[in-house]
C-alpha positions in Angstrom: -75.9 19.2 21.3 -73.2 21.8 21.5 -69.9 20.9 23.1 -68.8 23.6 25.6 -65.6 25.4 24.9 -62.7 25.4 27.3 -62.0 28.5 29.2 -59.6 30.8 27.4 -61.0 30.0 23.9 -58.8 27.0 23.2 -61.3 25.8 20.7 -63.8 22.9 20.7 -62.8 19.8 22.7 -62.9 16.8 20.4 -64.7 13.7 21.6 -62.4 10.8 22.6 -59.3 13.0 23.0 -57.2 11.9 26.0 -57.0 14.2 29.0 -54.2 16.8 29.3 -52.4 14.6 31.9 -52.4 11.7 29.5 -51.1 13.8 26.7 -48.3 15.1 28.8 -47.3 11.6 29.8 -47.3 10.4 26.2 -45.1 13.3 25.2 -42.5 12.5 27.9 -42.6 8.8 26.9 -42.0 9.7 23.2 -39.1 12.0 24.2 -37.4 9.3 26.2 -37.8 6.9 23.3 -36.3 9.3 20.9 -33.4 10.1 23.3 -32.5 6.4 23.5 -32.7 6.1 19.7 -30.3 9.1 19.2 -27.8 7.7 21.7 -27.8 4.3 19.9 -27.4 6.0 16.5 -24.6 8.1 17.7 -22.7 5.2 19.2 -23.2 3.2 16.0 -21.9 6.0 13.8 -18.9 6.6 16.1 -18.1 2.9 16.0 -18.3 2.8 12.3 -16.0 5.8 12.0 -13.5 4.2 14.2 -13.6 1.0 12.2 -13.2 2.8 8.8 -11.0 5.7 9.8 -13.1 8.3 8.1 -11.4 11.4 6.9 -10.9 13.6 3.9 -9.2 12.1 0.8 -6.7 14.0 -1.2 -7.2 14.0 -4.9 -4.2 15.2 -7.0 -2.0 14.0 -9.7 1.8 14.0 -9.6 3.3 16.8 -11.7 6.4 16.2 -13.7 9.7 17.7 -12.5 9.5 20.5 -15.0 5.8 21.2 -14.1 6.8 21.3 -10.4 9.3 24.0 -11.2 6.7 26.1 -13.1 4.1 25.7 -10.4 6.3 26.9 -7.6 5.9 30.6 -8.3 5.3 31.3 -4.6 8.8 30.1 -4.0 10.5 32.1 -6.7 12.6 34.1 -4.2 14.1 30.9 -2.8 14.8 29.5 -6.3 16.8 32.6 -7.1 19.0 32.1 -4.1 22.4 30.3 -4.4 22.5 26.5 -4.8 20.7 24.8 -1.9 23.1 23.3 0.6 23.2 19.6 1.3 21.1 18.5 4.2 23.1 18.4 7.4 23.1 15.6 9.9 20.9 16.2 12.9 21.2 14.7 16.3 19.2 11.5 16.7 15.9 11.8 18.6 15.8 10.6 22.2 15.2 6.9 22.5 11.5 6.0 22.7 10.3 8.9 20.5 7.2 7.8 18.6 5.2 9.1 15.7 1.6 10.2 16.1 -0.5 7.1 16.0 -2.2 6.0 12.8 -5.8 5.6 13.9 -7.4 4.5 10.7 -5.3 3.1 7.8 -8.4 1.7 6.2 -10.5 4.4 4.6 -14.1 4.2 3.7 -14.5 3.2 0.1 -15.8 6.0 -2.2 -18.6 4.8 -4.4 -17.3 3.2 -7.6 -17.8 5.0 -10.9 -21.1 4.1 -12.7 -19.3 1.9 -15.2 -17.8 -0.1 -12.4 -21.2 -0.3 -10.6 -22.9 -1.7 -13.6 -20.1 -4.3 -14.3 -20.0 -5.3 -10.6 -23.8 -5.7 -10.5 -23.7 -8.0 -13.6 -20.9 -10.1 -12.1 -22.8 -10.4 -8.8 -25.9 -11.6 -10.6 -23.8 -14.2 -12.5 -22.1 -15.4 -9.3 -25.5 -15.9 -7.7 -26.3 -18.7 -10.1 -22.7 -20.1 -10.1 -22.1 -23.6 -8.8 -21.7 -23.8 -5.0 -18.5 -24.9 -3.3 -16.1 -22.0 -4.2 -13.8 -21.0 -1.4 -14.8 -17.6 -0.2 -11.8 -15.3 0.4 -13.7 -12.3 1.7 -13.1 -13.1 5.3 -9.3 -13.1 4.7 -9.5 -10.0 2.7 -11.8 -7.9 4.8 -10.2 -8.6 8.1 -6.8 -7.2 9.2 -3.9 -9.5 9.6 -5.1 -11.3 12.7 -3.6 -12.9 15.7 -2.7 -16.2 14.3 -0.6 -14.6 11.6 1.3 -12.6 14.3 1.9 -15.7 16.4 2.8 -17.9 13.5 5.3 -15.3 12.3 7.1 -15.4 15.6 7.7 -19.1 15.6 11.3 -20.1 15.5 12.8 -16.9 16.8 14.7 -17.7 19.9 12.6 -20.9 20.1 9.4 -19.0 20.9 6.5 -17.3 19.2 6.0 -13.6 19.2 4.0 -12.5 22.2 0.7 -10.9 21.3 -1.4 -8.6 23.5 -4.9 -9.6 22.5 -7.6 -7.0 21.9 -10.9 -8.8 21.4 -9.1 -11.7 19.7 -7.6 -9.7 16.8 -4.9 -7.2 16.0 -4.8 -4.7 13.1 -1.1 -4.6 12.2 -1.5 -1.5 10.1 -2.8 0.6 12.9 0.0 1.9 15.1 2.9 4.2 15.3 6.6 4.6 14.3 9.0 4.1 17.2 12.7 5.1 17.2 14.6 2.0 18.3 18.4 1.8 17.7 18.5 -1.6 19.3 16.2 -3.4 16.8 16.5 -1.4 13.6 17.7 -1.7 11.0 17.4 -5.4 10.2 20.6 -5.3 8.1 23.4 -2.9 7.2 23.6 -1.1 3.9 27.3 -2.0 3.7 26.5 -5.7 4.4 24.3 -6.3 1.4 26.2 -6.4 -1.9 23.0 -6.8 -3.9 21.7 -3.3 -3.4 21.7 -1.0 -6.5 23.0 2.5 -6.4 19.5 3.8 -6.7 18.8 3.0 -3.0 22.2 3.2 -1.2 21.7 6.6 0.2 24.5 6.6 2.8 27.0 5.4 0.2 25.7 8.2 -2.1 26.4 10.9 0.4 23.5 11.1 2.8 24.9 12.2 6.2 22.3 11.0 8.7 21.1 7.4 9.2 18.1 8.1 11.5 15.7 7.0 8.8 17.0 3.4 9.3 16.2 3.3 13.0 12.4 3.5 13.1 10.3 0.4 13.5 6.6 0.0 13.1 4.8 -0.7 16.3 1.1 -1.9 15.9 -1.4 -1.1 18.7 -2.1 -4.0 20.9 0.4 -6.5 19.5 3.8 -6.8 18.0 5.0 -7.5 14.5 6.4 -11.0 14.1 10.2 -10.7 14.5 11.7 -11.3 11.0 13.6 -14.6 11.1 15.4 -15.1 7.8 16.2 -18.8 8.5 12.5 -19.6 9.1 11.5 -17.7 6.0 14.1 -19.6 3.9 12.9 -22.9 5.2 9.4 -21.9 4.2 10.8 -21.0 0.7 12.8 -24.2 0.3 12.3 -25.6 -3.2 10.0 -22.7 -3.9 9.8 -19.4 -5.8 8.8 -16.0 -4.5 8.1 -13.3 -7.1 7.4 -9.6 -6.9 5.5 -8.3 -9.9 5.0 -4.7 -10.8 6.8 -1.4 -11.0 9.9 0.1 -9.5 8.4 0.3 -6.0 8.0 -3.5 -6.0 11.6 -3.7 -7.3 12.5 -1.5 -4.3 10.7 -4.0 -2.0 12.4 -7.0 -3.8 15.8 -5.5 -3.1 14.8 -5.2 0.5 13.7 -8.9 0.7 17.0 -10.0 -0.9 19.0 -8.1 1.7 16.9 -9.5 4.5 17.8 -13.1 3.7 21.0 -13.1 1.8 23.3 -13.2 4.8 22.1 -16.8 5.5 24.0 -18.1 2.5 27.8 -18.0 1.8 28.8 -15.9 -1.1 29.5 -18.8 -3.4 26.0 -20.3 -2.7 24.0 -17.3 -3.9 23.6 -15.5 -7.2 21.7 -12.8 -8.9 20.9 -13.0 -12.6 19.1 -10.2 -14.5 17.5 -11.3 -17.8 15.3 -8.6 -19.4 12.2 -8.1 -17.3 13.1 -10.9 -14.9 15.6 -10.6 -12.0 16.3 -13.9 -10.1 18.1 -14.1 -6.8 18.9 -17.7 -6.0 20.0 -19.4 -2.8 21.4 -22.8 -3.8 21.3 -24.5 -0.4 17.6 -23.9 -0.2 16.9 -24.3 -3.9 14.8 -21.1 -3.5 14.5 -18.0 -5.6 13.4 -14.5 -4.8 12.5 -12.8 -8.1 11.3 -9.5 -9.6 9.3 -9.2 -12.8 8.9 -5.8 -14.4 5.3 -5.1 -15.4 4.5 -1.5 -14.3 0.8 -1.8 -15.3 0.5 -5.6 -14.9 -1.0 -5.6 -18.5 0.9 -4.9 -21.7 2.0 -1.3 -22.1 4.4 0.9 -24.1 6.5 1.1 -20.9 7.3 -2.6 -20.6 11.0 -2.3 -21.6 12.8 -2.9 -18.3 15.6 -0.5 -19.2 14.1 2.1 -21.6 10.6 3.0 -20.2 10.7 6.8 -19.4 7.8 7.5 -21.6 5.5 10.4 -20.8 2.8 9.4 -23.3 1.9 6.1 -21.7 -0.5 3.6 -23.2 -1.9 0.3 -22.0 -3.8 -2.7 -23.4 -6.2 -3.2 -20.4 -7.3 -6.7 -21.4 -3.9 -8.1 -22.6 -2.1 -9.8 -19.7 -1.1 -13.3 -21.1 2.3 -12.1 -22.3 3.4 -11.1 -18.8 1.4 -13.7 -17.0 3.2 -16.5 -18.7 6.2 -15.6 -16.5 4.1 -16.0 -13.3 2.9 -19.6 -13.9 4.1 -22.0 -11.2 5.3 -19.4 -8.7 4.6 -20.3 -5.1 4.3 -16.7 -3.7 3.2 -13.9 -5.9 3.3 -10.3 -4.7 1.7 -7.7 -7.0 1.6 -3.9 -7.2 0.8 -1.2 -9.7 0.4 2.5 -8.9 3.1 5.1 -9.5 3.0 4.7 -13.3 -0.6 5.7 -13.3 0.0 9.1 -11.8 1.4 10.9 -14.8 -1.9 12.1 -16.1 -5.5 12.1 -14.8 -6.6 10.1 -17.9 -5.1 6.9 -19.4 -4.7 6.0 -23.1 -6.0 2.5 -23.8 -5.3 0.5 -26.9 -7.3 -2.6 -27.8 -5.4 -3.9 -30.8 -2.2 -3.5 -32.8 1.3 -2.6 -31.8 2.5 0.3 -29.7 5.4 0.8 -32.1 3.2 1.9 -35.0 3.5 5.5 -36.0 -0.2 6.3 -35.5 -1.7 4.3 -32.7 -5.4 4.3 -32.3 -6.4 4.8 -28.6 -9.2 5.8 -26.3 -8.7 8.1 -23.4 -10.6 7.3 -20.2 -10.4 8.4 -16.6 -7.5 7.0 -14.7 -9.6 5.2 -12.0 -11.8 3.5 -14.7 -8.7 2.3 -16.6 -7.2 1.1 -13.3 -10.4 -0.9 -12.5 -10.4 -2.5 -16.0 -6.8 -3.6 -15.5 -7.4 -5.0 -12.1 -10.4 -6.9 -13.3 -8.3 -8.4 -16.1 -5.6 -9.3 -13.5 -8.2 -10.8 -11.1 -9.8 -13.0 -13.8 -6.3 -14.3 -14.7 -5.5 -15.1 -11.1 -8.8 -16.9 -10.5 -8.5 -18.9 -13.7 -4.8 -19.9 -13.4 -3.9 -19.9 -9.7 -4.5 -22.9 -7.4 -4.9 -21.4 -3.9 -3.7 -24.7 -2.4 -0.2 -24.2 -3.7 0.1 -20.5 -4.4 -0.3 -17.6 -2.1 -1.2 -14.2 -3.6 -0.6 -10.8 -2.1 -1.3 -7.3 -3.4 0.6 -4.2 -2.1 -1.5 -1.1 -1.6 -0.1 2.2 -3.0 3.2 3.5 -1.9 2.9 7.3 -1.2 5.1 10.0 -2.5 6.2 13.2 -0.7 6.2 15.9 -3.4 4.0 18.4 -1.7 5.6 19.6 1.6 2.6 21.8 2.5 0.8 18.5 3.0 2.8 17.9 6.2 2.9 21.5 7.3 6.2 22.6 5.8 5.2 24.9 2.9 8.7 26.4 2.6 10.4 23.0 2.2 11.4 21.5 -1.1 9.6 18.2 -1.5 11.2 15.6 0.7 14.7 17.2 0.5 16.4 17.8 3.9 13.7 15.8 5.7 15.4 13.7 8.4 12.4 12.9 10.7 9.0 11.3 10.1 5.9 13.5 10.4 5.7 12.7 14.1 4.6 16.1 15.3 2.1 16.9 12.6 -1.4 16.5 14.1 -3.5 17.3 11.1 -4.4 14.9 8.3 -1.5 14.4 5.9 -2.4 15.6 2.4 0.2 14.2 0.1 -1.8 13.8 -3.2 -2.2 10.1 -2.7 -4.9 8.8 -5.0 -7.3 7.1 -2.6 -9.6 6.2 -5.4 -7.0 3.9 -6.8 -6.4 2.5 -3.3 -10.1 1.8 -2.8 -10.4 0.3 -6.3 -7.6 -2.2 -5.5 -9.1 -3.0 -2.2 -12.5 -3.5 -3.7 -11.3 -5.8 -6.5 -9.1 -8.0 -4.2 -12.0 -8.3 -1.7 -14.3 -9.4 -4.5 -12.2 -12.4 -5.5 -13.9 -15.6 -4.3 -11.9 -18.5 -5.7 -8.4 -17.3 -4.8 -8.0 -15.2 -1.6 -5.7 -12.2 -2.1 -4.0 -10.7 0.9 -4.2 -6.9 0.6 -1.1 -5.4 2.3 -2.1 -2.0 3.5 1.1 0.0 3.6 -0.2 3.4 2.5 -1.2 5.4 5.6 1.7 4.2 7.7 4.2 5.0 4.9 2.7 8.5 4.5 4.3 9.4 7.8 7.8 8.6 6.5 8.7 11.8 4.6 12.3 11.3 5.9 13.1 8.0 4.2 13.1 8.7 0.4 16.3 8.6 -1.7 16.0 12.4 -2.4 19.2 13.6 -4.1 21.2 10.6 -3.0 20.3 8.4 -6.0 20.6 7.9 -9.7 19.2 9.8 -12.6 19.0 7.9 -15.9 21.5 5.3 -14.6 24.0 7.8 -13.3 24.6 9.2 -9.8 23.5 12.8 -9.5 26.2 15.3 -10.0 27.0 18.1 -7.4 25.1 20.5 -9.7 22.1 18.3 -9.8 22.1 17.7 -6.0 22.1 21.5 -5.6 18.7 21.6 -7.5 16.5 19.3 -5.4 13.3 20.9 -6.7 14.0 19.2 -10.0 16.2 16.2 -9.1 15.1 15.0 -5.6 13.5 11.6 -5.9 10.6 11.5 -3.3 9.1 8.3 -4.7 11.6 5.6 -4.1 13.0 4.6 -0.6 16.4 4.3 0.8 17.5 0.9 2.0 17.6 -0.2 4.7 14.3 1.6 5.2 10.6 1.6 4.9 10.3 -1.3 2.4 11.8 -3.6 5.1 8.7 -3.0 7.2 6.5 -3.8 4.2 8.4 -7.1 4.0 7.7 -7.8 7.7 4.0 -7.9 6.8 4.7 -10.2 3.8 6.9 -12.4 6.1 4.0 -12.7 8.5 1.7 -14.0 5.8 4.2 -16.4 4.4 5.4 -18.1 7.5 1.8 -18.5 8.8 0.4 -20.2 5.7 -0.1 -24.0 5.9 2.3 -26.2 3.9 1.6 -26.0 0.2 0.6 -29.0 -1.7 2.9 -30.3 -4.5 1.0 -31.4 -7.6 1.2 -35.0 -8.6 4.3 -35.6 -10.8 5.7 -32.2 -10.1 9.4 -31.9 -9.6 11.0 -29.6 -7.0 11.9 -26.1 -8.2 15.3 -25.9 -9.8 
């Protein structure tokens, strides 16, 4: 039997096919289902982007001062002009001025290099069969500094805890804005802290404006715990706090010393520098705030605390015991390593022998791979030698530099020279040459540590805004204050790496303070004597 064709020659009508009305209904139902799915996916992606602060990452290495001169051909006309004048003081901004909000200080992690992926996979497989019962630290590492830290940090100030505006029970302290506030900043006076080095005393060294001291960090949805030096010192009684790392951690150590030193009379406090170790002691509290020089954390040819300006840098990525012997028994350890990695895109690694040999055998590997190897060596030492019941470990994220003024929309400026305001009116993404791969590697390694939780202090994005707060030409060069001629050549001599004090590192220490004062009392080991 032949099946009749539809009118209009539409072709044979297959047996069992639904009617046209049923087909139309099915199409509409499918379209509605797809629409709901698309809306759900869009909402999910948007939420993910908000959580992770997606955005482009800048990949660049820091050029040396001489290289910076040679690469500035576009500015040749300016360089031929007479000596650049000193920056002039500008009127302070109106009270209440704020920087553009930092929406996402946590960036999505780029995929690790293949070598890291293989090693991490092997470690994960090994951990899967490890004995149960290890304390997981990922919840502390993945989450931002949460409400209980903020509340705990405020205890003891005017007899009350800091007030927290809750947002879904948590607050990301690293998401917020800079607020100009003469009433609450700075936390101390440059002239009132006799322990500051000439490297960071910008006002004493000739800077004419002090607006950089008067900005405070304001998180969205909550307040930073008000820094209470007496409360902190009570927490540090009979204990040791140590910063370990490079000159940026030394910058932060000087800040911490100045934040607490006024609580002790002059004859009850002292500062002793002995090689790589600087020890500030407060006798009435039997407490020390220390700094240990180890710019790569592992052994390197830059370990001399005084003579380390070496362009051809080499490291031993698995040799940490020599430095780590000085970290044993410390109650609060604050690590960093970054700026010394930025000299070249590759790092020279040595596996045996001495750096002082005339011909040192080395391998040259990508910077991020070497950085990962070092942090894995460091993390293994921490988990093997640190008891989390008595020692708190923190890791500072990278401190940004301001060498590339086009990155904040001022292509005619000379690095950070003459900058007196934060990047509060720049609405685009800041592109400063920060190595976000190193940032992500440090974040990934600290998150992976299971036995000893490590608090990752995310200072990078909020510090990128502060182009105004570096020492610039108001600092030292090879141990001496810059001369007038050197100050007139900021392209070569302006230091846009280190920070004036009081200044940005004080805010970093407010984050550290929040962690310290909110930690439960530490256990004293049986037979252990109080720190002397």
